[in-house]
N, C-alpha and C positions, 0 to 999 in steps of 0.2 A: 226355416228351411229355405233353400233357393228354388225358384220356379221361373219358368218362362211364362210371363203374363201377357195376354193379348188385351190391348187397351182400346182397339178400334177394329172393326171389320175391314178387310181389304187384304193387302199384301203381307208377306213375312216381315216387312220392316216394322209392323205394328206389334211385334213381340218385344218384350224387354225382360232381361234377367233381373229378378227382384227378390228381396227377402220378404217372405210372408209367414204367417203363423202356421206351425205344424198342426195338422188336423188331429182330432181324437176320435177313436172308434166308438160309435154308439151301438145301440141294440142291433144285433144281427150283422154287425160290420167287423172288419179286421183292418188294422193299420199295417200297411206294407211299406217297407223300406225298398225303394225301387232300384233295381240293378240296370234295367234296360226297358225301352219302349220302342215302338215303331211308328212310322207314318203311313197312313192309308189315304187314298183319294178322298174319302169322306171327311178326313181331318182338314184337308185343304179347302174343301167346300164349306165346311163350318167356319173356318177362318175367314173365308171370303164373304160370309153372311148368310149361309143356308140356315133358316130359322129353326134349327133343332139343337143349337148349341147352348152352353151355359151363359147366363147373363154376364155382361162385361163389368169390370175387368175379369177375364176368364183364364183358366188353365185348361188347355186342350190336350188331346191324346187319349185314345181308347185302350190301347194294348199295354199290358204290364207283365213283367216278370220280376220277381223279387222275393223278399223274405218277410214272413209275418213278424211284425214288431210288437203288436199288442192285439188283444181279442176283446171285443165288446160283449155285453150280456147276451145270452141266448145263442151263442155260436158253438156248434159242436162239429167235430171232424177235422179241426185244424189246431195246430200247436204253435206257440211262439218259437221262432227259429226255423220253421218249415218253409221250404222253397215252393212257391206257388206261381201260377200264371192265369191270365184271363183277359177278357175284353170287359172293362169295368167302368169307364168314365168318359169325360170329354163331351158330354151331351147335357141337355137341360136337366138340372137337378143333380148332376154328378160332376165333381171336379175331375180334371184330367191328369194324365201321367207325365207331363213335361215338368216334373218336380222331383224332389228327393224323397217325398213320402206321399202316399195317397190312402184315403179311406175307401174301402170297397165293400159292397154287399157280398157277404160270404157265399151266397148262392151262385155267384158268377164265376167262382174260382175252382181250380182243380190243382192237385199236386203237379209240379213241374216234372216233365220227363227227366229221369236221372241221366239218360244218355245225351241230353242236350245241355249246352252252356246256357247261362242266362241270356246272352246275346242272341243265341239261336231261338230260344223259347219265346222271346219277345216278338219274334216275327210271325208267330202262328195264330194267335187267338182270333182276331176279327176275320181274317181270310179263311181260316178253317171253319169257323161257325157258318160263314156265308156259303162256302162250297158244300158243306155237309147238308145244310138246309135245302139248298137248291137240288142236290141229287136225291135227297130223301123225298122232297115234294114231287119230283118228276117220276119217282118210282123206278129209277134206273136199276136194271136187273142184270144178272150174269148173262153174257152173250149178246146183249143189246149193243147197238152201234151209236156212239155219242160223238158229237162235234163240240169241242170247247173252243170258243173264240178267245184269243189272248192267252195261249197256253203257258207262257213264261212270265206272266204278270203275277201279282200277289195272290189273287183268288184262283187264277187259272192253273198255276203250278200245283196247288193243293188239290184242286178238282181232278186233275189228271191222276194223281196218286190215289185218291179215294176211289175213283172209277176203276183204276187198275186192281185195287183190293177187292172190289165188288166182282171183278171178272168181266168187265165190259170191253168192247173193242173201241179204241180211242183214236180219234183224229183231232188235230188242233191247228189253228192258224198261227203263223209266226211271221216275223218281218225279214229274216235273212237266214243264211246257212248256219251261223253261230247259234242262233236261238232254236233253229230246227234240231240241231244236235242235242241241245239241252233238253228239249221237249221229248225227244226219243229216249234219252237217258231216264227221264222221269216216268216213262211208261206209255207214251203215245206211239202207236204203230205207224201213223201217217202224220207228217208235219207239212202243212200247206203254206207256201209262201204267198200271202195275199197280194203282194205286189206283182206277182207273176201269173197266177192262176185265178180265173174268176169263178164265181159260185157255180154256174151251170157246168163248167168244165170239171171241177173237182167232185161235184155231186154225181155227175155221170160216171166219172172214173172210179170213185170209191164205193158208190151204192147202186150202180147200174141205173141211175136216174130216179131211184125210188125215194131217196132222201134218208136222213138220219132219224133213228127212233127218238133220240133226245138231242136237243141243241142247248148248250149252256152259253149264253152271251154275257161275258164279263165286261163288255164294252158298252152295249146298250145304245140309247139315243138313235142316231141315224144308221147304226149297224143292225137295228132290230129287223128291218125288212129283209136283210140278208139272211138272218136267222130263220125267219118264216119261210123264205124260199128254199132253204136247205133242209127243212124238216119234212119227214114223211107224212102222208095222210094219217090223221088221228094221232099225230105225234105230240111230244111234249117240248115246250120251250121255257127256259128259265132265264131271267135277266136280273142284273144288279142295278140297272139304270133305266127306268121307265118314265123319267121326267122329259117327255117328248110328245110331239103330236105326229102320229103316223096313220097311214091308210091300213085299216085292219081287215080289208076285204080278203086278202090272202089267208089270214088267220081263219076267217069264216069259211072260205071255200074249201079249205083242207081239213076243217074240223079240229084245229089245233087247240091245245090247252096252254095258256100262258101263266107262268108263276113268277110273281115279282118278289124278290128277296130284299128285305130291309132289315139288316142284322141288328140295328140299334133299337128296334121297337120295344123289346123287353125293358130296357132301361128307361125309355120314354113313357111307357105305359104302366110299368110295374107288373106286367103279366108275362109269364114264361121265363122268369129269371132262373128257376131251378133247372129248366131244360138246357139253358146255356152251360151251366156248370156240369151237367151230365154229358153233354157233347164234348166239352173240354176233357172230361175223363176218358171218353172214347178216343179222342185224338191222342191223348197220352198213351193209350194202349197200342194204337197204330204205330206211333213213334217207337215205342219199346220193342215192338215186333219187327222193326226194320222196314215197315211198309210206307213210312212217311218221313220226309226230311224237308226242312225249310230251304228255299232258294233265296239267298241273301246277297244283295249287291255289296261288293267289297269296300265301297267308299265309306270312310269312317266319320261319325258325327258324335258330338257330346251335347250335354245340356246347354253349354255355351254356344254351340254352333247349330242348335236346333232349327233356327230360321233358315239356315242353308240346306238343311235336310228337306224342308218344305220346298225350297227352290229346286233342289235336285230332283225330287219326285215329279214336280210339275214340268221339268224339262223334257221328260220322256226318255231320258238316257238310262234310267235304272233298269237292271235286269233282276227280277225278283223283288224282295222286300228291302226297304230302307230302314235301317235300325239305328237308334240313338242310344249310346251307352251313357247311363246316368251315374252309376257307381260301379266301375269294373272290379272293385275289390271284393264285391259280394260273391 
């Protein structure tokens, strides 16, 4: 099979389109013929050297949508020819999805939503798992007020839609009028242009100065202090990026709870794999009910141009997910 193989950590130029042996499904695994995958920020970090990736030379890529080609011993619930999707690889111990085939732990998979194309389904797994985990751990409930930082990003746009399904009141930060319109269409009541309005102003305007019950920071790092400042006393903060050094005195003074979400942990530790498959099943139900749809940047990429997909995501120009079509005929 053909695959994009990373031969050295660093930039996208270290990928090379290569012929490699097609894997075989072992116990508890399925072989998937890949229709499409997507690029997530964690993929670019692994490519750059974040030490959670597979040993070099490596195939990266976590998300997959495709068709079951073969089933290993001990796998129940899937059939050859079935369309599936999930976040299944691209980390230590798991080959990735920048290839024509991948072997995946069956526990990580769910049936692909029938109402989505393979291209659309490939955009959802990692970001949906991340958003679901964050909102579940914060205990977001009907009627609560949530702020989502980065509402038209990969994780943010899914978080808005899950929060809408829960019945929360949603505010989100965006960069301009175009993304504000998209965020409102996804379910945000208030879209805040972070270039124009500072935290104190929008917290006062939208919450009467009390702060949000829940803040989901999909940006993290130096944005975390802004999240702490925007959260109500005894509120909940979730982040996807805590690789930073920050003053936690505000967290302490307000009695906040901080939840750090690292979606790849089940694949890295072997614990919680079943839960990921179950969540993907819940995401399928939301999609089929019309409550969730992927936001996908229209820029097209193929297996051959996968390095350009990494460059495009890192440019900051993408709106929504960056999807790579591997085999559009599926």
